[in-house]
MARTITOR-826134 format. One record per residue (C-alpha): residue number from 1; residue in three letters; chain; y, x, z. Coordinates in Angstrom, 1 decimal. Each point is the difference from the previous one (the first is absolute). Layout:
residues N
   k   r c      y      x      z
 NUM ala A      Y      X      Z
...
This chain:
residues 395
   k   r c      y      x      z
   1 met A    0.0    0.0    0.0
   2 gln A    2.4    2.8    0.9
   3 lys A   -0.9    1.8   -3.2
   4 thr A    0.8   -3.1   -2.0
   5 met A    3.4   -0.4    1.7
   6 leu A    0.8    3.7   -0.8
   7 ile A   -0.9   -0.5   -3.7
   8 asn A    2.0   -3.2   -0.2
   9 lys A    3.1    1.5    1.5
  10 thr A   -0.3    3.2   -2.0
  11 thr A   -0.3   -2.1   -3.1
  12 ala A    3.1   -2.0    1.2
  13 ile A    2.0    3.3    0.2
  14 ser A   -1.1    0.9   -3.5
  15 leu A    1.1   -3.5   -1.1
  16 ile A    3.5    0.6    1.5
  17 phe A    0.2    3.2   -2.1
  18 ile A   -0.9   -1.9   -3.1
  19 leu A    2.4   -2.9    0.6
  20 leu A    2.8    2.3    0.9
  21 cys A   -0.5    1.9   -3.3
  22 val A   -0.4   -3.2   -2.0
  23 gly A    3.4   -1.1    1.3
  24 phe A    1.6    3.4   -0.8
  25 leu A   -1.6    0.2   -3.5
  26 gln A    1.5   -3.5   -0.6
  27 lys A    3.4    1.2    1.2
  28 ile A   -0.2    3.1   -2.2
  29 asn A   -0.8   -2.2   -3.0
  30 asn A    2.9   -2.3    0.8
  31 thr A    2.6    2.7    0.4
  32 ala A   -1.3    1.7   -3.2
  33 his A    0.8   -3.0   -2.1
  34 thr A    3.2   -1.3    1.6
  35 glu A    3.5    1.4    0.4
  36 ser A   -0.2   -0.4    3.8
  37 ala A   -1.2    2.8    2.2
  38 thr A   -0.2   -2.3    3.1
  39 gly A   -2.4   -2.7   -1.2
  40 ile A   -2.7   -0.8    2.5
  41 gly A   -2.6   -1.9   -2.1
  42 gly A   -1.9   -3.1    1.1
  43 val A   -3.3    1.8    0.8
  44 trp A    1.9    2.5    2.2
  45 asn A    1.3   -2.9    2.1
  46 val A   -3.6   -1.2    0.5
  47 val A   -1.1    3.5    0.9
  48 thr A    2.7    0.4    2.6
  49 ile A   -0.9   -3.3    1.7
  50 phe A   -3.7    1.1   -0.1
  51 ile A    0.8    3.3    1.7
  52 tyr A    1.7   -1.9    2.9
  53 ala A   -3.1   -2.2    0.4
  54 cys A   -2.3    3.1    0.0
  55 arg A    1.5    1.0    3.4
  56 leu A   -2.4   -2.6    1.4
  57 leu A   -3.0    2.0   -1.2
  58 phe A    0.4    2.7    2.7
  59 phe A    0.0    0.2    3.8
  60 lys A    3.2    0.2    1.9
  61 ser A    1.3    3.4    0.8
  62 lys A   -0.3    1.3    3.5
  63 arg A    3.5    1.3    0.1
  64 leu A    3.0    0.5   -2.3
  65 pro A    1.3    3.6   -0.6
  66 thr A    3.8    0.7    0.1
  67 tyr A    0.4   -0.3   -3.8
  68 tyr A   -1.1   -3.7    0.2
  69 ile A    2.5   -0.7    2.7
  70 ser A    2.8    1.5   -2.2
  71 gly A   -1.4   -1.8   -3.1
  72 val A   -0.2   -3.4    1.7
  73 leu A    3.6    0.3    1.4
  74 phe A    1.2    1.0   -3.5
  75 cys A   -1.7   -3.1   -1.5
  76 phe A    1.3   -2.3    2.8
  77 phe A    3.7    1.1   -0.4
  78 ala A   -0.2    0.1   -3.8
  79 ile A   -1.4   -3.6   -0.1
  80 leu A    2.6   -1.1    2.6
  81 ala A    2.8    1.5   -2.1
  82 ser A   -1.3   -1.7   -3.1
  83 ile A   -0.1   -3.4    1.7
  84 leu A    3.4    0.4    1.5
  85 asn A    1.5    0.8   -3.4
  86 val A   -2.0   -2.5   -2.0
  87 gln A    2.1   -2.1   -2.4
  88 ser A   -2.7   -2.2   -1.5
  89 leu A   -3.7   -0.5    0.4
  90 ser A   -2.2    0.8   -3.0
  91 val A   -3.5    1.1   -0.8
  92 ser A    1.4    3.5   -0.9
  93 phe A    1.7    0.2    3.5
  94 leu A   -3.1   -1.0    1.8
  95 tyr A   -2.1    2.5   -2.0
  96 asn A    2.4    2.8    0.7
  97 ile A   -0.1   -0.8    3.7
  98 leu A   -3.8    0.1    0.0
  99 ile A    0.0    3.3   -1.8
 100 ile A    2.1    1.8    2.7
 101 pro A   -3.0    0.7    2.3
 102 tyr A   -2.4    0.6   -2.9
 103 phe A   -0.2    3.8    0.4
 104 leu A   -0.8   -0.4    3.7
 105 ile A   -2.7   -2.6   -0.6
 106 ile A   -1.7    2.3   -2.6
 107 leu A    0.2    3.0    2.4
 108 his A   -1.5   -2.0    2.9
 109 leu A   -2.7   -1.6   -2.2
 110 phe A   -1.4    3.3   -1.2
 111 glu A    0.4    1.8    3.3
 112 leu A   -2.3   -2.6    1.5
 113 ala A   -2.4    0.5   -2.9
 114 gly A    0.0    3.7    0.6
 115 glu A   -0.5   -0.4    3.7
 116 ile A   -3.0   -2.3   -0.5
 117 tyr A   -1.8    1.7   -3.0
 118 gly A    1.1    3.7    0.2
 119 arg A   -0.1    2.6   -2.8
 120 arg A   -2.3   -2.0   -2.3
 121 leu A    3.1   -1.9   -1.2
 122 leu A    1.6    3.3   -1.3
 123 glu A   -2.6    0.1   -2.9
 124 asn A    0.6   -3.4   -1.5
 125 lys A   -1.0   -0.3   -3.6
 126 trp A    2.2   -3.0   -0.6
 127 tyr A    3.0    2.0    1.1
 128 tyr A   -0.8    2.7   -2.5
 129 ile A   -0.7   -2.5   -2.8
 130 ser A    3.3   -1.7    0.8
 131 tyr A    1.9    3.3   -0.1
 132 phe A   -1.3    1.1   -3.4
 133 ala A    0.4   -3.5   -1.4
 134 ile A    3.7    0.0    1.0
 135 ala A    0.4    3.5   -1.4
 136 val A   -1.4   -1.0   -3.3
 137 leu A    2.0   -3.2   -0.3
 138 val A    3.4    1.5    1.0
 139 gly A   -0.8    3.0   -2.2
 140 ile A   -0.7   -2.2   -3.0
 141 tyr A    3.3   -1.9    0.5
 142 leu A    2.0    3.1    0.5
 143 tyr A   -1.6    1.7   -3.0
 144 gly A    0.7   -3.0   -2.2
 145 tyr A    3.7   -0.2    1.1
 146 leu A    0.5    3.8   -0.5
 147 ser A   -1.7   -0.1   -3.5
 148 asn A    2.3   -2.9   -1.1
 149 asn A    3.1    1.2    1.8
 150 gly A   -0.1   -3.2    2.0
 151 ile A    1.6   -0.9    3.3
 152 arg A   -2.4    0.7    2.9
 153 tyr A    0.2   -2.8    2.6
 154 val A   -3.4    1.2    1.4
 155 val A    1.2    3.4    1.1
 156 thr A    0.0   -0.6    3.8
 157 asp A   -3.6   -1.1   -0.2
 158 ala A   -0.9    3.7   -0.1
 159 tyr A    0.7   -0.1    3.7
 160 tyr A   -3.3   -1.8    0.6
 161 leu A   -1.9    3.1   -0.9
 162 leu A    2.4    2.1    2.1
 163 thr A   -0.8   -2.1    3.1
 164 met A   -3.7   -0.6   -0.7
 165 leu A   -0.7    3.7   -0.4
 166 pro A   -0.5    1.1    3.6
 167 leu A   -3.4   -1.7    0.4
 168 leu A   -1.2    1.6   -3.2
 169 leu A    1.1    3.4    1.4
 170 leu A   -2.5   -0.6    2.9
 171 ser A   -2.9   -0.7   -2.4
 172 lys A   -2.9    2.4    0.1
 173 asn A   -0.4   -0.5   -3.8
 174 lys A    2.1    2.6   -1.7
 175 trp A    0.1   -2.0   -3.3
 176 ile A    1.6   -2.9    1.9
 177 lys A    2.4    2.3    2.0
 178 tyr A    1.3    2.1   -2.9
 179 gly A   -0.3   -2.8   -2.5
 180 gly A    2.3   -2.0    2.2
 181 ile A    2.5    2.9    0.2
 182 val A    0.1    0.5   -3.7
 183 ser A    0.3   -3.8   -0.7
 184 ala A    2.9   -0.3    2.4
 185 ala A    1.8    3.0   -1.4
 186 ile A   -0.3   -1.2   -3.6
 187 val A    1.2   -3.6    0.7
 188 leu A    2.9    1.2    2.2
 189 leu A    1.1    2.4   -2.8
 190 leu A   -0.2   -2.8   -2.6
 191 ser A    1.9   -2.3    2.2
 192 gly A    2.8    2.5    0.4
 193 lys A    0.2   -0.8    3.8
 194 arg A    1.6    3.1    1.4
 195 thr A   -0.1   -1.1    3.6
 196 gly A   -3.6   -0.8   -0.3
 197 phe A   -0.9    3.2   -1.7
 198 val A    1.8    2.1    2.7
 199 ala A   -1.7   -2.0    2.8
 200 phe A   -3.3    0.6   -1.8
 201 val A    0.4    3.7   -0.2
 202 val A    1.3    0.5    3.5
 203 gly A   -2.7   -2.4    1.4
 204 leu A   -2.8    1.9   -1.8
 205 leu A    1.3    3.4    1.1
 206 val A    0.1   -1.2    3.7
 207 phe A   -3.4   -1.7   -0.3
 208 phe A   -1.7    3.2   -1.2
 209 leu A    1.7    2.1    2.6
 210 ile A   -1.1   -2.3    2.8
 211 asp A   -3.4   -0.4   -1.5
 212 gly A   -0.5    3.8    0.3
 213 tyr A    1.5    0.1    3.5
 214 cys A   -2.3   -2.7    1.3
 215 ser A   -3.1    1.4   -1.6
 216 lys A   -2.7    1.7    2.1
 217 phe A   -0.4    2.6   -2.7
 218 phe A    3.6    0.9   -0.3
 219 ile A   -0.4    3.3   -2.0
 220 glu A   -2.2   -1.7   -2.6
 221 lys A    2.4   -2.9   -0.2
 222 phe A    2.9    2.5   -0.4
 223 lys A   -1.7    1.6   -3.0
 224 lys A   -0.6   -3.5   -1.5
 225 met A    3.7   -0.7    0.4
 226 phe A    0.9    2.9   -2.3
 227 arg A   -2.4   -1.4   -2.6
 228 thr A    1.5   -3.4    0.5
 229 ala A    3.5    1.5   -0.4
 230 ala A   -1.1    1.5   -3.3
 231 ile A   -1.4   -3.3   -1.2
 232 ile A    3.3   -1.7    0.9
 233 leu A    2.0    2.6   -1.9
 234 ile A   -2.2   -0.6   -3.1
 235 gly A    0.5   -3.7    0.6
 236 ile A    3.8    0.3    0.1
 237 ala A   -0.2    2.0   -3.3
 238 phe A   -2.0   -2.8   -1.5
 239 leu A    2.4   -2.6    1.3
 240 ser A    2.9    2.0   -1.5
 241 phe A   -1.8   -0.2   -3.4
 242 ile A   -0.3   -3.8    0.3
 243 ala A    3.7   -0.2    1.0
 244 gln A    1.0    1.9   -3.1
 245 tyr A   -2.4   -1.9   -2.2
 246 phe A    1.5   -3.4    1.0
 247 asp A    3.5    1.5    0.2
 248 leu A    0.4   -1.2    3.6
 249 asn A    2.4    2.7    1.1
 250 phe A   -1.6   -0.6    3.4
 251 phe A    0.6    3.4    1.6
 252 gln A    3.6    0.0   -1.3
 253 arg A    0.5   -3.4    1.5
 254 leu A   -1.6    1.2    3.3
 255 glu A    2.5    2.8    0.1
 256 met A    2.9   -2.4   -0.6
 257 ala A   -1.2   -2.1    2.9
 258 phe A    0.8    2.9    2.4
 259 thr A    3.2    1.1   -1.8
 260 glu A    1.6   -3.2   -1.2
 261 gly A   -1.5   -2.8    2.1
 262 glu A   -3.1   -2.2    0.0
 263 gly A    0.4   -2.3   -3.0
 264 gly A    3.0   -2.1    1.1
 265 arg A   -1.4   -0.6    3.5
 266 glu A    3.1    1.7    1.5
 267 ile A    2.2   -2.8   -1.6
 268 ile A   -2.1   -2.8    1.6
 269 trp A   -0.2    1.9    3.4
 270 gly A    3.8    0.5   -0.1
 271 arg A    0.6   -3.8   -0.5
 272 ile A   -2.2   -0.9    2.9
 273 ile A    1.6    2.6    2.2
 274 asp A    3.5   -1.2   -0.9
 275 ala A   -1.1   -3.6    0.7
 276 met A   -1.3    1.0    3.4
 277 lys A    3.3    1.8    0.8
 278 asp A    1.8   -3.4   -0.6
 279 ala A   -2.7   -2.0    1.8
 280 ser A    0.7   -2.0    3.2
 281 ile A   -1.8    0.7    3.3
 282 gly A   -2.2   -3.1   -0.6
 283 glu A   -1.0    1.4   -3.4
 284 trp A   -0.8    3.4    1.5
 285 ile A   -2.3   -1.8    2.6
 286 phe A   -1.5   -2.8   -2.1
 287 gly A    0.5    1.3   -3.6
 288 his A    1.0   -2.0   -3.0
 289 gly A   -3.3   -1.8   -0.6
 290 ile A   -3.2    0.6   -1.8
 291 lys A    0.2    1.2   -3.6
 292 gln A    3.8    0.3    0.1
 293 val A    0.2    3.5   -1.6
 294 pro A   -0.5   -1.4   -3.6
 295 ile A    3.0   -2.4    0.7
 296 leu A    2.1    3.0    1.2
 297 ile A   -1.0    2.1   -3.1
 298 gly A    0.4   -3.0   -2.3
 299 ser A   -3.4    0.2   -1.6
 300 lys A   -3.0   -2.3    0.6
 301 asn A   -2.5    2.9   -0.1
 302 ala A    2.2    2.6    1.8
 303 leu A   -1.4    1.6    3.1
 304 ala A    1.4    2.6    2.4
 305 his A   -2.6    2.6   -1.0
 306 cys A    0.0    1.0    3.7
 307 asp A   -1.8   -2.1    2.6
 308 phe A    2.2    1.2    2.8
 309 leu A    3.3   -1.1   -1.7
 310 glu A   -1.6   -3.3   -1.2
 311 ile A   -1.2   -0.8    3.5
 312 leu A    3.4    0.9    1.5
 313 tyr A    1.9   -2.2   -2.5
 314 asp A   -2.5   -3.0    0.0
 315 tyr A   -1.2    0.0    3.6
 316 gly A    2.5    2.1    2.1
 317 ile A   -0.1    3.1    2.2
 318 ile A   -2.7   -1.2    2.5
 319 pro A   -2.9   -0.4   -2.6
 320 leu A    1.1    3.4   -1.4
 321 ile A   -0.4    1.6    3.4
 322 phe A   -3.5   -1.4    0.4
 323 ile A   -1.2    0.9   -3.5
 324 val A    1.1    3.6    0.7
 325 gly A   -1.9   -0.2    3.3
 326 phe A   -3.1   -1.3   -1.9
 327 trp A    0.0    3.1   -2.3
 328 phe A    0.7    2.3    2.9
 329 ser A   -3.0   -1.4    1.9
 330 ile A   -2.2    0.4   -3.1
 331 ile A    1.1    3.6   -0.3
 332 lys A   -0.7    0.6    3.7
 333 lys A   -3.5   -1.4   -0.5
 334 ser A   -0.6    2.3   -2.9
 335 ile A    1.1    3.1    1.9
 336 ser A   -2.4   -0.8    2.8
 337 met A   -2.8   -0.3   -2.5
 338 leu A    1.0    3.4   -1.6
 339 arg A    0.0    1.7    3.4
 340 thr A   -3.7   -1.0    0.4
 341 lys A   -0.7    1.4   -3.5
 342 glu A   -1.2   -3.4   -1.2
 343 pro A   -1.0    0.4   -3.7
 344 met A    1.5   -3.4   -0.9
 345 ser A    3.5    1.0    1.2
 346 gly A    0.8    1.5   -3.4
 347 ala A   -0.4   -3.4   -1.7
 348 val A    2.1   -1.6    2.7
 349 ile A    2.9    2.5   -0.4
 350 tyr A   -0.2   -0.3   -3.8
 351 ser A    0.4   -3.8    0.4
 352 ile A    3.0    0.5    2.4
 353 ile A    1.7    2.4   -2.4
 354 val A   -0.4   -2.4   -2.9
 355 ser A    1.1   -2.9    2.1
 356 leu A    3.2    1.7    1.2
 357 phe A    0.8    1.1   -3.5
 358 leu A   -0.4   -3.5   -1.4
 359 ser A    1.8   -1.6    3.0
 360 ala A    3.0    2.4   -0.6
 361 phe A    0.2   -0.2   -3.8
 362 ser A   -1.8   -3.2   -1.0
 363 asn A   -1.1   -3.5    1.2
 364 tyr A   -2.9    0.3    2.4
 365 ile A   -0.2   -1.9    3.2
 366 ile A    2.2   -2.8   -1.4
 367 asp A   -2.4   -0.4   -3.0
 368 ala A   -3.5   -1.2    0.6
 369 thr A   -1.7    2.0   -2.7
 370 tyr A   -0.9    3.7    0.1
 371 ile A    0.7    0.3    3.8
 372 thr A   -3.3   -1.8    0.3
 373 tyr A   -2.1    3.1   -0.7
 374 ser A    1.9    2.3    2.4
 375 met A   -0.6   -2.6    2.7
 376 ile A   -3.7   -0.2   -0.9
 377 thr A   -0.3    3.8    0.2
 378 leu A    1.9    0.2    3.3
 379 gly A   -1.8   -3.0    1.5
 380 leu A   -3.5    1.2   -0.9
 381 ile A    0.5    3.5    1.2
 382 phe A    1.7   -1.0    3.2
 383 gly A   -2.8   -2.4    0.7
 384 ile A   -2.7    2.5   -0.7
 385 tyr A    1.7    2.7    2.1
 386 arg A    0.4   -2.4    3.0
 387 lys A   -3.7   -1.1   -0.3
 388 glu A   -1.3    3.6   -0.1
 389 leu A    2.4    1.1    2.8
 390 glu A   -1.2   -2.8    2.3
 391 glu A   -3.7    0.8   -0.8
 392 lys A    0.6    3.7    1.0
 393 gln A    1.7   -1.1    3.2
 394 ser A   -2.8   -2.4    0.9
 395 val A   -2.7    2.8   -0.3
């Protein structure tokens, strides 16, 4: 009976992976064929609701770590600010309210899963299949647009691979591990996403350094790191060839991001900062209301391209403090794992690096899309780590 329950719940977790990716594939398909980069897609709405319901599949947590307290307080004050500033009730408003705690629900859901089932969840074939399916689909769309000099609305979907990669890096199968790295590198290059590419390179570098540091065979790992560095250099040379072939001017654009600003973001950031300088005390405390940045910028699909500025403008200073506290607590947790030389800590810190890059230069927590996979990674690893720590203490 117990074995049957285990199989059923493990199957349920695989089903969650499948439904998540079906929703994301639908969203990618929608954004690839419309002039809106913010479309959700009907299937994705169903998937979101299903994820909420899946919370009931697992047992209640014994305790809530500090990052949940900060996260819950962020969600509470963000929802409160949204309600206080509401001008009219609509389906869109209700959906946006429900989405606020989405990242925390995903984190909690998969942390409980990791705590119950352990490391067996790290080698999930459905996760790998989903990763490479998304890589192929996004790559096909990007290749088609580049070949026809079309407009690429699907470019940000390259971030799915960026955030899904950490669990592939923990795979014992080298084809999956390095195939995942190559796929992410090619798609990120084709997308032209400079922020994502920098996050990818920095995250990988830190991952391999930590992987070597945490290894029991440090010297052997150190030698492997040199071979890996050589492979990465060859890979960069290959990517440079692709960039020249498609006339992407990617590396020139990357240099411009550091010398001339990040693609117009500084203009949007300046407008938000100027607006906050003129804001009243009430607006500093309770913000201007949910999804008000597009109104400020004067474009339906405009976003702040910085979670922290968007949270400050929409929800006020209090939620901003708590979301910073959330990430601070996550970082603190990762450092404690690193001190014990936990082999999974490299994947955690990779996810944190990517998350902070995307939060600072893109739409991450405020958008219920690619943040999903970072929360899956952090949740699973934190749950597994807690499970194994408690087992050691009980011996």
